[in-house]
N, C-alpha and C positions, 0 to 999 in steps of 0.2 A: 680268546674270542677278541675278533677285531670290531669294536663299537663304531657304528655309522650314525651320525644325526639324521633326523627325519628329513631336514631340508637338503642334506646331501644325498641322501637315499633318493629323494625325488629328483634331483638333478641328474644322477646317474640313470635312472629309469627314463628320465623325458616326461615326467608328470607332475603335477601339483603336489605340494604338502599335504593338502587335504586328500588328495588320491590315496596317499601312502597312508594316511591316517585311517582313510575307510578300509583300506585293504588289510590292515592292523585289526580294526573292529570285525571284519568278516572272517578272520584266520586265515587270508592269504600270505600274512606276514605277520610275524611274531615280533615283539618289542620288550624291551626292559627298561631299568633305569639305570643311567651312568652313576658314578661316584657322585658326581654334580647334581644328580636328580633330573637330568635331562632324559626324554624318550630317546632310545637307541635302538637300532637293529642289529643283529648279527651279520657282519661281512659277508661269511660263508652262505649263509641263508639268501642274502641280496645278491650274489653273485649267480647263485642256481636259479632266482627267478629272473635275473637278468637275462641269463641265457636261455630261459624257457620262453620268455616273452620277446626275444629279440625277433625281427621280422627283417630278413634279408632279401632284397629285391633279388628277381631272377636274374642270372648273369646273362647278359644277351650273348657272350661269346660261345656258350655252350660247348666248349671245348673240354677233353679229358686233359689235367694238368697236375703235376706234382705240387703244386705252390697251392698252400692252403689260405694264404692271405690275400683274399680277393674282395676289392671294395669296389661295389657297383655306385657309380653316381653320376653327376652331370659335369661336363666342362662349363666352367664359370670363367677361364680367362686363358688367352694364349697370348704369349709374348715372342716374337720371332725375330732374328736378324737373317742375314744370308745363308747362315751355315747351322746354327743352334735356336732351339725354341724352349721356352718354359711353359709348360702345361699345368695349369690349376685345375683339381675337381672337386667338388662338394660331395662327400659320400656319406650322407647322413648328418650327423655333426661333426663330421672327420674332414678337415681341409687336408687333400693329398697333392704334392708337388712333384712333378717330374721333368726332368732335363733330357732332351732327346733333340734329334736331328731335324731340322725344318724340313726336310724330305720326307722323314717318317710322319710328321704332323699332316703334311698335304697327302700321302699316301692312306693314312688311316682318316683323312677328311675332318679332323678334329677342330672343333670351333665351338664357341659358346653356346650352351644349350644342347650339345649332342650327348648322347648317353655313352658312357664308356667305363670299362673296368681297370682299376689299377691292381696289378699284381705284383706282389711283393713276395720275395724269395731270398732270403738273405740270413747268413749266420751272423751278422752283425746288426742285432736290434738292440737299443739302449733301454733298459726299463729303470725306470725311477720311482721312488716313493717319497712322499712328503716327510721333510726333516722332522726329528722328534727330539 
């Protein structure tokens, strides 16, 4: 079992430590004591709760796609030169940066404050874990 401290669980869930403690008291989440005596939650149980409680904004594109990694957010910055642009989106807590042609930026009407969807389809996705 992967043990997640209450404070870390709260950060992953986007709630306060007190909310996680209330959920433990209400039986929404269970906790145990670590070897050091700290209250911890099971990582698998936390992952299930995260998935269950996740709220995904409606994708404005409404298109059929084979890409499953779709992040709806707001454009926060566009930096362009004559040929290329860097477009930054804030998708919930995630910052997504895309490099594209300036022509594409104009055609899509990308500007700060615009709702957009970042679509990621790649066989090269790096996954990291904390060092042990």
